[in-house]
C-alpha positions in Angstrom: -32.3 25.5 43.6 -30.1 28.0 41.8 -28.6 27.0 38.5 -26.0 28.9 36.6 -28.4 29.9 33.8 -30.8 31.5 36.4 -27.9 33.5 37.8 -26.7 34.5 34.3 -23.6 32.5 34.4 -23.0 30.6 31.2 -20.2 28.2 30.3 -18.7 29.3 27.0 -19.6 27.0 24.1 -16.6 25.6 22.4 -17.0 24.6 18.9 -14.4 22.2 17.5 -14.0 21.4 13.9 -12.8 18.0 13.3 -11.1 17.6 9.9 -11.6 14.1 8.7 -8.9 13.5 6.0 -9.8 10.9 3.5 -7.6 8.9 1.1 -7.3 10.1 -2.4 -8.6 7.8 -5.1 -6.3 8.8 -8.0 -2.7 9.7 -8.5 -3.8 13.2 -9.7 -5.6 13.9 -6.4 -2.7 12.6 -4.3 0.1 14.7 -5.8 -1.7 17.8 -4.8 -0.7 17.1 -1.1 3.0 17.0 0.0 2.4 14.1 2.4 0.9 11.8 -0.2 3.5 12.9 -2.7 6.3 11.9 -0.3 4.5 8.5 0.3 4.4 7.9 -3.4 8.1 8.8 -3.8 9.0 6.5 -0.9 7.1 3.6 -2.4 8.5 4.2 -5.9 12.1 4.3 -4.5 11.6 1.0 -2.7 10.3 -0.6 -5.9 13.3 0.6 -7.8 15.8 -0.3 -5.1 14.3 -3.8 -5.0 14.6 -4.1 -8.9 10.9 -5.0 -9.0 10.8 -4.5 -12.8 12.9 -3.9 -15.8 11.8 -1.6 -18.6 11.6 -3.4 -22.0 10.3 -2.4 -25.4 6.6 -3.3 -25.8 5.5 -5.9 -28.2 2.0 -6.7 -29.6 2.2 -10.3 -28.4 2.6 -9.2 -24.7 -0.3 -9.4 -22.4 0.1 -6.1 -20.6 -1.7 -5.5 -17.3 -2.3 -2.0 -15.9 -1.4 -0.6 -12.5 -2.7 2.1 -10.2 -1.7 3.8 -7.0 -3.7 2.9 -3.9 -3.6 5.2 -0.8 -4.3 4.5 2.8 -4.0 6.6 6.0 -2.5 4.7 8.9 -3.9 5.9 12.1 -2.8 5.8 15.8 -5.2 4.4 18.4 -6.4 7.9 19.2 -7.5 8.4 15.6 -4.7 10.9 14.7 -2.7 10.2 11.5 0.4 8.0 12.0 1.6 7.9 8.4 0.6 8.1 4.8 0.9 4.9 2.8 1.0 4.6 -1.0 1.1 1.3 -2.8 1.5 0.5 -6.5 -1.0 -2.2 -7.3 -1.1 -4.3 -10.4 -4.5 -4.8 -12.0 -4.2 -8.6 -11.8 -7.9 -9.1 -12.6 -6.8 -8.9 -16.3 -4.6 -11.9 -15.9 -5.8 -15.2 -17.4 -5.2 -18.5 -15.5 -3.0 -20.9 -17.5 -1.6 -18.1 -19.7 -0.4 -15.3 -17.3 -0.2 -17.5 -14.2 -0.5 -21.1 -13.1 -1.0 -21.0 -9.4 -1.7 -18.4 -6.7 -0.1 -17.9 -3.3 -1.2 -15.7 -0.4 1.6 -15.0 2.1 -0.7 -14.5 5.1 -0.2 -16.0 8.6 -3.2 -17.6 10.1 -4.4 -16.2 13.5 -4.1 -19.7 15.0 -0.4 -19.8 14.1 0.2 -16.5 15.8 -1.6 -17.7 18.9 0.4 -20.9 18.9 3.7 -19.0 18.7 2.7 -16.6 21.5 1.7 -19.6 23.7 5.0 -21.3 23.0 6.9 -18.2 23.8 5.0 -17.7 27.1 5.4 -21.3 28.1 9.2 -21.2 27.5 9.7 -17.7 29.0 11.0 -16.4 25.6 11.2 -12.7 25.0 9.1 -11.5 22.1 9.6 -8.6 19.8 7.5 -7.2 17.0 8.7 -5.7 13.8 7.2 -4.3 10.7 8.8 -5.1 7.3 8.2 -2.4 4.7 7.5 -3.8 1.3 7.8 -7.4 2.5 5.4 -8.5 -0.3 7.9 -7.4 -2.9 10.5 -10.0 -2.1 8.7 -12.8 -4.0 10.4 -13.9 -7.2 8.1 -14.5 -10.2 8.2 -17.7 -12.2 6.0 -16.4 -15.0 6.8 -13.5 -17.3 4.4 -10.6 -16.5 4.3 -7.3 -18.3 2.8 -4.2 -16.7 2.3 -0.6 -17.9 4.6 2.0 -16.4 3.3 3.5 -13.1 1.1 6.6 -13.4 3.3 9.7 -12.8 6.5 7.8 -13.5 6.5 7.1 -17.2 10.1 7.4 -18.5 10.0 10.2 -21.1 12.8 8.6 -23.1 11.1 5.2 -23.1 7.4 6.1 -23.1 6.5 3.1 -25.3 8.3 0.6 -23.0 6.6 -1.6 -20.4 7.7 -3.0 -17.1 8.7 -6.7 -17.1 8.2 -7.7 -13.5 11.0 -9.4 -11.8 9.3 -9.6 -8.4 5.8 -9.9 -7.1 3.6 -6.8 -6.9 0.4 -6.3 -5.0 -2.6 -7.3 -7.0 -0.9 -10.1 -9.1 -2.5 -13.5 -9.2 
């Protein structure tokens, strides 16, 4: 039996370097990359367009919660990067029940509900479509008055002592 190695024929070795990009953990890390910077700008613009908060002067009686940016890479099925997602998240773990909030609500659809709707559509020969709503969570109006510090990287230089009075729900609130 003759093999390629015995005849001196070798297949060239191809070395591939796979770059595994990870999500930044801080705003400071994220702004070093144009893709993350753009994702932050897009999210911030959506928050402003939605009038998510109003800047008001701070007061010692206010219970002010912090906020931070959270970053997530959205990937395609083949593992390549689909998009860069930045989210402003309120540090709701500082909120006290009965003072800062009175009830919690999680706008999540149960899998059984989705299966039921799909079964109903198939049974009735309905056409189905899927859509993704950007910033869907931000449409919830708040009943309580919640104060949050200004987002990292977006502190208004003319109103640096002001805080955000939230008009609409933000990720991380209770």
